[in-house]
MARFILO-292598 format. One record per residue (C-alpha): residue in one letter; x, y, z. Coordinates in steps of 0.5 Angstrom, whole numbers, plus 500, padded with zeros to 3 digits. Layout:
# residues N
AXYZ ...
This chain:
# residues 488
M058909238 G053913241 V053920244 F051922251 G049929250 K044935252 G037931251 T039923251 P034920255 I035915261 Y030910262 L030906269 S026901271 I024895276 E022888274 P021883278 S021877274 L027879270 E031872269 P038877268 L039882275 Y039887270 E039889263 L043895259 D041897253 T044903249 A043900241 T036903242 E033909243 G036912249 I039908255 N035903258 I036900265 V032895268 G033890273 R030885278 D030891285 E034897285 Q040894288 A040891280 V038898277 F043900281 Y048895279 G046897272 I048904273 Q055902274 T056899269 F054905264 R059908267 Q064904266 L062904258 I062912258 R068916255 L071923256 Q071927250 E072934248 T065936247 G061931251 C062923252 S060918248 F059910250 P059904244 R052902242 I051895246 Q046890250 V048887257 A044883260 D049880267 T048876274 P053876279 D056868279 F056869287 E051871292 H056874297 R061879295 A065881300 F070885304 F072884312 L075890315 D078889321 I077895326 A079892332 R087892332 H087900329 H080903328 Q079906322 P074913323 L067913320 A069917314 Q074913311 I069907312 K063910308 K069911302 T070904303 I062902302 E062907297 V067904293 M065897294 S058899291 T061902285 Y065895283 K058891285 M061889292 N055887297 R057885304 L062889309 Q063884315 L066889320 G070886325 I069890332 S072886336 N079883338 D084882343 E087889342 G080892342 W072893342 R070898337 L063899338 E059903343 I054899347 Q050903352 P048897357 V055895358 P060902357 E066898360 L067895353 T069902350 I072906356 I077901357 G076896351 G077903346 T084904349 R090902349 S095905353 Y103904357 H099908363 R094902364 Q091904370 N087910374 P091913379 D087909384 G089903381 T083901377 L085898369 R083904364 A086901358 L088896355 Y096894353 P099897347 A100894341 W105894335 G104901332 D102904338 D106910341 H107913347 F099917347 D094913348 Y091910342 D083910342 G077910338 F070907337 I064909333 S058911337 R051908337 N049914333 E054913328 F052906327 I046908325 D049913321 L054908318 L047903317 W043908312 H050910309 A050902307 K043901305 K044907300 H049904297 H046897297 V051894302 E050890307 V054891314 I055885318 L058885324 E063880328 F065881335 N070875336 L068868341 P070865345 G077866343 H080873341 A077875347 N082879350 A079886351 I072883353 I075879359 Q079886360 S074891360 L069887365 S075884369 Q073889375 T066889375 D062884379 R056885373 W060880369 Q063873371 L067871364 T073867367 D073860371 P076864377 E078855379 D081854372 A087851371 S087851364 V095852361 Y094855354 R097860349 S095864343 A097864336 Q099871338 G102870344 Y096871349 T095867355 G088870358 N084872351 V079865351 I072867355 N070860359 V064857356 G062854362 M060861365 S053863363 D055870365 N058869357 Y051868354 R048873359 L054878356 A052876348 K045876348 V046884351 I051885346 L046882341 E040886343 E043893343 I046892336 K039889334 T036896337 M041900332 Y038896326 D032897328 A033905328 A035905322 E029902320 M033895317 P033887319 M039884323 S039879318 R046876320 I052877324 H059874325 F061871331 G068869329 G069863333 D078862330 E083860333 V082857340 P089855342 E089848345 G089847353 A083852354 W078850359 L081842360 N082844366 S076848368 P071846374 A065850370 C066846364 R066839368 R060841371 L057842364 P052836362 V058835355 W063833359 N064826359 P068824367 A071818363 W076823358 D083822361 I085830359 D092828358 K092823352 P091828346 E085824342 Q081824348 A083832350 R081834342 E074830343 A073834350 T074840346 Q070840340 A064838345 L065844349 M066848342 A060845340 Y056847346 H058854345 F056854338 E049851340 Q049857346 I051863341 T047861336 G041859339 I041867343 A042870336 E036866334 E032869339 V034876339 S033877330 P029870328 G032868322 I039870323 Q044868319 T051866324 G057866321 F064863324 W070862321 H072855318 E075852325 M068852328 S064849323 T065841325 S062845331 G055847327 S054841324 G047840325 N046848323 S043850316 N042858317 S050858319 Y056860314 Y063859314 N070863312 A075858311 W082862310 L086856309 T092858304 A093855297 D098850300 A094848307 D092841309 I085842306 S081836309 L077841314 I074844307 D072837304 S069835310 L065842311 L062842303 D061835304 R057836310 G053841306 Q055847310 N055853306 L062856305 V065863304 I072862300 S077868304 N083864301 A089868305 S094866299 F090871295 L084874299 Y088878305 L090884303 D095885308 M099881306 P105886301 Y104887295 A111884293 M118882296 H121888298 P124891304 D119898304 E113894303 P108893308 G105888311 L107880314 P107875308 W106869313 A101867307 G105869301 Y105876297 V099878294 N098884287 T093885284 K095881278 S096874283 I088876285 Y085877278 N088871276 F086867282 D080861280 P076861288 L072854286 D080851283 C084853289 W082848294 G080843288 L073844289 T069839285 A062840283 D057838287 Q063841293 S062848289 T054848290 H055850297 V060856296 L056863298 G062867294 I068870296 Q071875301 A077880302 Q079881309 L085887311 W087885318 S089891321 E096889326 T100894321 V094899318 F096905323 T093910319 S087911313 A092913308 L095906309 M089902310 D087905302 Y095903300 Y093895302 T086895299 F086899292 P087897287 R087890290 L080889292 L077892284 A081885283 V077881288 A070885286 E071883278 R073875281 A066875285 W062877281 N064872275 K068866278 R073864273 P078869271 T078869263 Q085866259 D089872257 H085878259 W089881265 P092886259 L085889258 F083889266 R090892267 Q089898262 A081899264 L084900271 I090905269 T085909264 R079909268 E078906274 L084909277 P082916276 H076914279 L078913286 G082918286 K076922285 L073919290 G079920295 V082913295 K090914296 Y091907293 R098905291 P100907284 A106901281 D102896282 L100894275 E107894272 N106888269 
């Protein structure tokens, strides 16, 4: 056991040709941390922090040599701020915690049916209207001022968004902690906030006024899908992407990834739209009253949207990676620069996952049965969350085997980029509640993201480390974690 006291040297160095990502050596003179780059050295420092033991007269650490490399490239957390917004300080704190446990990507959901949460200066209506929900939806002159209320809203306005300058500051903060921020704005479905925000301006025509299609989304919306046959949708997407790109430029970092959602487009959308029937991908011989041909038509229109939106992204930021939820995967079969988050539950029909991987497409595992942190921790009337995908506690996440959850073959597993936890915010009304949902469960996600397979019978050791070391550390960072999730 070494003693960390006054005069103990710490040596940090970068060696790009290093075989492991980083090495930590406390067994020789001083403390030596060498990594392939700055991020790798940072990770070595986090590992050393976990080795330190406080004592009455100082602290000690074991004599040890570590050579470490993560199993997954993509070690991510998705935070939905569209349904219920979170203050900038809360997002920054989350980034700090993520970096402590070597998670490297924060996917920030800035749009959904219930809100738009990032200032886009050329399109101010997105936050003027889409950033507010209220029972008082109209101005005195009858113009729209807010969206419909959502679950958890009271009779005061519910509002909030990230300004341009705040987002640039967030990018700087994330870079300092070696976390990449990936924005998600959802298209073509889950677009109610966009459609409503721009409905009263003649600058944008996002829906086909002659569209007689009838549909209802899983959340009960009947008008939350943009019309893929209307060119203004792609003009709008380009304006938004160009504005976001200027924020990354101002922060002096590349916009290397963007996520376009693409999930839960309801059946029936677009099928009776003249604008869609004028597209070159429409086959006049289709009989949309026949389910098989209706699905074929929908797929052709989704593929058209995919081609348009990824082309715009590439034009705005050449080489950018585009992310989607798994529903979009069949539309992007020819694009090698996209990846897909699969949220299917553990007992779902996984034929879509098999076909995605068999096509050689890149997968990020987002299995709702283990990685949706808005699920309740346990079956209890006072436990928040909606258990449609099950009950998820820290132990179940720790014991989760990402590559075994859908029975992936060795060949299929080569296309798995990593795993991503999700926190959808329909029931996340406050920052304290966000902490409760997220911690300590996110620490088990981080463990599985770094080491893909749980070590048999090591849960007691992990649990003990959480109780004695990591939960106190979270407390020092200001995290209001759930205290009673480690009882077994």
